[in-house]
N, C-alpha and C positions, 0 to 999 in steps of 0.2 A: 698587335699588342698595343694597349692603350697607353698613351704617354700623358702624364699630368704636368701642368705648368708649375713653376716654383711656388706661385701664390697658393694654388690648390694644395700642394704638399704641406705648406706651412699651416694651412687651416686644418688639414687632417691631423697633423702632429699636435696642434693645440687642443683639438677635441679629444684625442686619445689621452693626452696628459690630464685634461680635466676629468675624464672618466676614471682614470687611475686614482686621482685625488679624492673623488667622491666615494671610492670603494675602500678607503683606508680602514683597516681592521683595528678596533680598539684593543688595548691590552686585555688578555684573558685573565679574569680574576682567579681562576683555579690555578693558573701557573704562577701568579704572583703570591698566592697564599691568602688573599683578602677574605676568602670564604671561611677562614678560621675565626673570624671575628664578625659575624653577621649583625647588622644593625638595621632594624625596621620598626617603625612605630607600631606599637601594639604587641610586639614580641616580648615574651617573658621567660625567665628561667628560675627554677626553684632548686635550692641547695639545702642539704642537711649540713649543719655546722657542729663540730666538736671543738671546744676550746678548753684546754686544760692548763691551769696555772699551778706551778710547783713552788713551794717555799720550804725553808729548813725547819720552821717552827709549827707547821700545820699540815694536815692531810691535803692531798691534791684537790683543788677546786675545779670541778668539771661542770661546764655549761654546755647544754645541747639544745639547739633551736633550729628553726627553719629560716632561711633567707630567700626572699623573692626579689628579683631584679626585673624591672619593667622598663622598656623603652617607651617613655610616656609621651614624648613630643620631639619635634625637630624644628630647627630654625637656621637661617643662613648665617654663616660666620665669615670672617675675613679670609680673603684669598679664594673665595668661591667654594670653600668646604661647607658641608652640612654638619651642624652640631646637634647631637642627640642628647636629650635629657634622660638620665637614668634614675628612676626612683627606686629606692631600696627599702624593703619592708622586712620586719622580723615577726615571727610567731613562735610561741613556746609550745603550741599544741597543733593538732591537725584539724582544729575546729574551723579554720578558714578565716579567723580574725587576724588581720595584719596591721601592725603598727609601723608608721613611717619612721625609718631610722636615719636616713641620710639621702641627699640628692647629689649625684655625680653627673658629669657630662663626658661625652666621648665624641671624637671626630676621626674620620677615616679618609685616607687618600691612597694613591697608588704608591706612596713612599713609606707610610707608617700609620700606626694606630696610636692615638694620644688619648689617655683617660685622665680626667681631672678628679682626683680623689681628695676630698676635704681641702679644696682650693689649691692643691699641688698637682700640676700637670706632669705626667710620666709617660714616656714612650714605651708602650707595651710590646709592640712587635714592629719590625721594619721589613719592608718589601723590596725586591722579591725575597721571600723567605727561603733561606738555605741553611742547612745545618753547619754549625761552626761559626756562624755570623755573630759578631759582638757589636754592642753600641752602648752609649751612655744614656741610661734611662732618665737621668736628671738634666739632660741638655737644655730643657726648656724652663728650668727653675733655678733658684739660687743655691740649691743644696750641693754637697760635694758629689763628685763623679761616682756613679754606681754602674758598674758594667753588668749588662745582661747578656746572656749567650743562648742562642737557639740550638737545641739538641734534639736528636731522635729520642723518642720516649722509650725508656728502658723497661724491660719486662718486670724488673724489681718494683718499679714505681706503679706499673699497671696492677701488679698483684696486691698492692695496698688498697686499691679502690674497691669499695663496697657500694654498688649502686644497682638499682633495677634496670639501668640502661647499659649494663656491662657489655651486652651484645653489640653495641655501637662502637666499642673501643678496639675492635680487632685491627683496624687499619686507619690510615689518614689521621694520625695524631702527631702533634709536635709539642715540645716542652721548652719553656723559657726558664732557664736557671737564673735566678735573681741573686742568690747568695749561696756560697758553699765554703765552709771552713775546712782547712787542712788539719787543724788541731782537733782531734776527736777524743783526747784524753782529759783535757780540762774543760774545753768548750766544744759544743757541737752545734753548728749553725747551718741550716739548710732552708732554702726558700725557692719555690718553683711554682709555675702555673702551667697546666697542661690543657691544650686546646684540641677540640675535635672539629673536623671540617663540617661546616654548615650548622654546628651546634654552639660554637664559641667555647668559653671557659668550661672545662669539664671537671677539673680537679685542681685545687689549690692547697699547697702544703707549706707550713712554716714551722720550723723547729729552732728554738734558741734555748739551749740547755747548758747549764754550768755545773760542773762536777767538783767534788771535794778536792781542794788543793792546799788547804790550810796546814795540813800535817803530812809528812812524807809517807806515813803508813797508809793513808787513804788514796794517794795518787794512783790512778789507773784501775781502781776497783769499781768505777762506775757508780759511785755514791752521788746521787743527784742532790744538789743543794738548792737550786732555784732554776726557773725557766718557764717556758711556755711551749705548748704544742697546739697548733691550729690546723684543722683540716676542713675543707669545704668541698662538698661533692655534689655534682648535678644529679638530681633524681627525677625531674620533670621539666618539660618545656612546652611551649605552645604559643598561641596568638589570641589576645583578648579581643572580643567584639566591641566595636565602638558604639 
């Protein structure tokens, strides 16, 4: 039997340790949930939008249009994160003419997704993504605390979605509940964003409705006085050629 000297044993241990360090496995994005918010320069998503405003003195004002979001560029940010510029265009027809609406930015790490909307940073998702997880979406701005919660996507919510990409919604979905009112007699407030793995935002819904409460006779009858319903649904996606 070969006997190694103490010095040789130390060298072998050092080499083995170095080999183990070189084979460190990075965190798997699929396990963290990072793939639910893909960011790649040239990637685009097209949504159909329905925006309905209700008032007591007029008929509902319904606007329908297309929204295109393009990951137009990227640049290094603080802390080693990459910041992506999101250019958002709108179109009222299918003619292909897009008008620039706004420019947002987004950054992604293994801890969270941050999107700056109209100069206001919001934490959209935190990682690792797990149902029931809650966080303050406004932790990076000066606005009051707003709790977001990650939930499993309900079948009721999926049934609302009308998209040619419905077949992609059968699994690997998650929903971030941004607001939900317990009072459904006088006010109904719901806001959520539903994400699909490798597709990103699939469906966004916002309801802020106010029902008649000025007279006892109308309370609980569902008489709508004012409010807004906003729905944004993914209908196409792809990658633009540079």
